[in-house]
C-alpha positions, 0 to 999 in steps of 0.5 A: 484280735479276731483272727489267727492265720497260718500260711503253709503251717506257719503262723503269720503276724496279724497287723492292724489299721484304723478304719472309720466306717458308717455310721461314722460314730467311732473308729474301728480296727481292721486286721490284715496280714502280709506274706510272700507267695512263691508257688502257692500258699495254703492259708488256714484262717481261724476266727474268734467270730463263728463263721457261717459263710465266707467270701473272697473279694475281689471276685475277679481273683476267683479264689474259692474258699471253704469252711472246715471245722469253723476255719476258712481254708483257701489257696493262693498261687500268685501275688494278690490283694484280697478281703476275706468277709464273713457272715454276709458282712464286711464289718469283721473282714481280714485283708490279705496281701500276698506279695511277690518276693522283694528285691532290695538290690537297689537300696544302695544309692548315692544318698541312702536312708535305711530304717530297720525294723522298729519304731522311728520318730522322725517328724518330717523327712525332707528329700532334697538331693538327687539320687536318694533312696529311702528304704523301710525294712519290713516291720519298720514304722516311720512315725512322721512323713516324707517330703521331696522337693526339686530333685530327681532319681529318688526312690521310696521303697520297702515293706515298712509303714509310714504312720501319722497317727500321732499328728492331729488335725490341728497340726496339718500345717506342718504335718499333712500328707504322708508322702508329698513329692513336689517338682521332682522327676524320675520317682519310684515308690514301691511296696510301702504301707501308708497308715492314717495320713493326716491329709492326702496319703500320697501326693504328686505335684508338678512331677514327671516320670513317676512309677508307684507300685504295690503300695498299701494305703489305709486312711480313716480321716476326712481328706484321707485321699489315697493317691492324688496326681496333681499337675504331673506328667507320665505317671504310672500307678499300679497294683495298689490297695486302698481303704480310705475314707475319702477319694482313692485315685484322684487327678488334679492340677493345682497350678503346677502345669498340665496333667498328662499321660497318667495311668491307674491300673491293676488295683483294688479300691475300698472307699468308706465315704467318698469316691473311688476314681475322680478327675477334679475338682481342681483343674487349674491348668491349660490341659488335663488329658490322656488319663486312664483308669484300667483293670480296677476292682472296687470292693466297697463304696459305701455312701452313694458317691460317683464311682467314676467322676469328672468334676470340673470347675476351672479353665482346663481343657479336659480330654481323652479320659478313659475308664476301662475294665472296671468292676464294682462289687458293692456300692449301694445307691451309687452313681456309676458315672458323673461328668459335670462342669460346675462352680464350687468352693474349690474353683479358683480360675475366672474362666471355665473349661470344657470336657471332651472325648470321654470313654467308659468301656467294659464296666461291670456293676456286680452289686452285693447280694441282698442290697436293695438300694437302687443306683442313683442316676448317672449324669452328664452336665455342661455349664454353658454353650461355651463350656460344654461336654462333648463326645462321651461314649459308654460301651459294654456296660453291664449292670447286674449281669445285663448289658446296657444299650440305651441311656434309659437302661443305663440310668443316665440323665443327659442335661444341658450343654452336652453333645454326642453321647452314645451307649453301645454294647457288643457283648452278646448277652441279655439286655437289661430291662428297666421297668418304668416307675412313678411314685405319687401322692393320691389325694391330700394328706389329712391332719388328724386330731393327734397331730399326725397326717394320714394319706396314700402313696401310690407306686405305678410300674409299667413294663414297656419292654418286650419281655416279662418283668418280675421281682420284688420291690419295696417302698421306703421312706426317708427320714428312716424309721418314720414308716416301715418299708412296704414290700410288694411283688410284681409280675408284669407282661410286656406293656402291662401296668400295675398300681400299688397303694399304701396307707401311711401315717407321718408326723409333720416334717419333710419326707421322701418316698423312694423305691428299692429293688433287689434286681436293679430293674426298677427305675429310680423314682421318688416323691417329696412331701412337706407336712406343716406343724400346725399349732392352735394358738391358746390351746392348752399344751397338755392336750396338744399332740405329742411328736416323737423324736425318732432317729436313724438308729431307731431311738425313740426316747423322748416326745414333745408337745407344742402350743403358742400364745400371741407372743410365746411358744410353749413346750411340754415334754413327757420324758422317759426315765428322767426328770429333766432334759436339755434341749436346743431350739433353732428358729428362723423366719422363712424366705423364698427358696432359691435355685440350686438350694438343697431342700431335703437331706436326712442322715441316710443321705450321708450313707448313700441310701437316698439322694439329697434333693435341690430346687430346680425351676418349679420342682426338685431334682436329685443331687447325688453328689451332695452326700455330705452336709459339708458339701451342701454347706461348704463345697457347693454352697447349696444350703438354704439362705435364711436371714438368721438361725437363732439358737436357744438352749432350754431345760424341760422338766417332766410334765411342766410347761415351758414358755419362751418369748417369741422375741428370744426366738427372733420372731415378732409378736403375732407370728403365724409362720416360722421354721423350727428345729429342736435337738434333744440332748438325750443320753442315749444319743451321746457319741452319735455323729449328728444331733438327735433332732425332731425334724432330722436336721444333721447340722441345724446350727448351719443350715435350715433345709430340714427345719419343720414349717410351723403354722400357728392358727386361731381356733376354728381356722 
């Protein structure tokens, strides 16, 4: 344990839950405490890790703390859900649940199930009788899940825990959601803890009149949503804490009727991967309407997904959706808003619907100190003239302490089939300025004898505002670790323009140059560059350029050289600290690019540092909704469509050339152009989420969008 906690001089037991935070290579542990607060509680927190600084989130709680003799001291005077974060990081945080006194007089029900303190192996508990109460005493752990079907007047309550740790992914057919309530009415769920669900943590499907209150949810698996309200009506969700890997609050309709009159409020959300607040994607109903998200703090949303999204791919008429009084504290690279009608793998209906009357009001993006990753642009996009988006209002939006009054300063892209979008403010505070930016290539990148390209990248900033703009920015490159970030200061008078040039050296591959800024006042712009791997046919591989494998984590432990004959590819590796190493080659014949295909997505795309890019007409557009490779390949089906990816496993011996016939690679004799990825099975990379690849592909067996383009030339060409 990292922490010891005393409340009013009494020791408080430390509890733990599993987490799965970026870079998602292994599970971790988060500690938390739970105790009653009547008048006030004096907390003393002792940490095994030396504490230099501490912060209490959410900031809206306005709970100060101080460090005395290495311990954290704070006073809590009301029920709260807090995260104590030390030394400028959330990696070793402590969550505090200060609870109101518990009232248990309702436990005596017609059909009552009481689970006392201790462990209970239950598998699935089925509630199928009206007037049922299931009570979990504080300290009770129910190792299983709960399913309620076709009944009314049911209660699930108490401070105990529902835990699905022992149920594997392969067992989801029978053991999926921790709590699954179907076709029930008059439901109350309160006070419980849900830990490590095997799928969505809590689902309502086809229910009416439901109250969910003071529930704590921890989910570290894929699909570990917090609360999913599906095809249900008259639902109130309040005073919730989530730390989940997938979406926190979700509204769907799964063919069990309309979803209407749903309120999520007074809650604290933390998303290690996906979206805090989401309407969609599955909206298979006639209407989804009167949905409200209100008074919600987002502590962390780590990977750049939309913070508030409406994603529609079915026939419902979606209307009267409100996001009000939302505070976002740490969300690097995030889209604040994303409203979109689009087809996806989840779409089931033959017809598309519409989106109407959406309001975002009193939204405050605070950001985290030292975060230089620019926000991704928000978006509103319809599907067709018949299936459009109308009446979207943004009111009192604040970014980094500045009011937003235009679509540009909001960073909002309004696409086709959208009508009546407004951006207004009556806050009376300083308006946000946004410095226009352009990132461009100056001249051609030149290929040197060492096989590396050298060129110039230019950043142009224009202050088209009526006031001075100053700060520090940086030009960064993805894939990461292929070039250093280039910081530069700017100080621009009104209407002043300045250019900054940077010499860069790159290996062959695909790259995106993009901007960072610590004050959120620089426009989000980027530059995509594609550099071919040029091989001279017949050249001695020993004298060919060496290309270095270098990944997101800065690993640099193997290099490779390439040559070719008329019918063979020749490889040579100068291995470090070992005599041989296994490699996997992935080869394919290039095909014309198609509309909507993703053409760039490196590992840091997954972590919210840069957007994926996809083909749009003659150019590329940012696709911040495509953070996960699975969304590229499966959900939205945006992966490049090559005819076949041929996988070839080889072993290279230090200093010894290895010849591979083109036929084995799926290539014809005399091939001059193909696409290639090479994965090295280096011991240093064992356990990482993605393979250790030369061109930074994260799923080379399934998608070729990051493969390098290889050009074989004759000498002298």
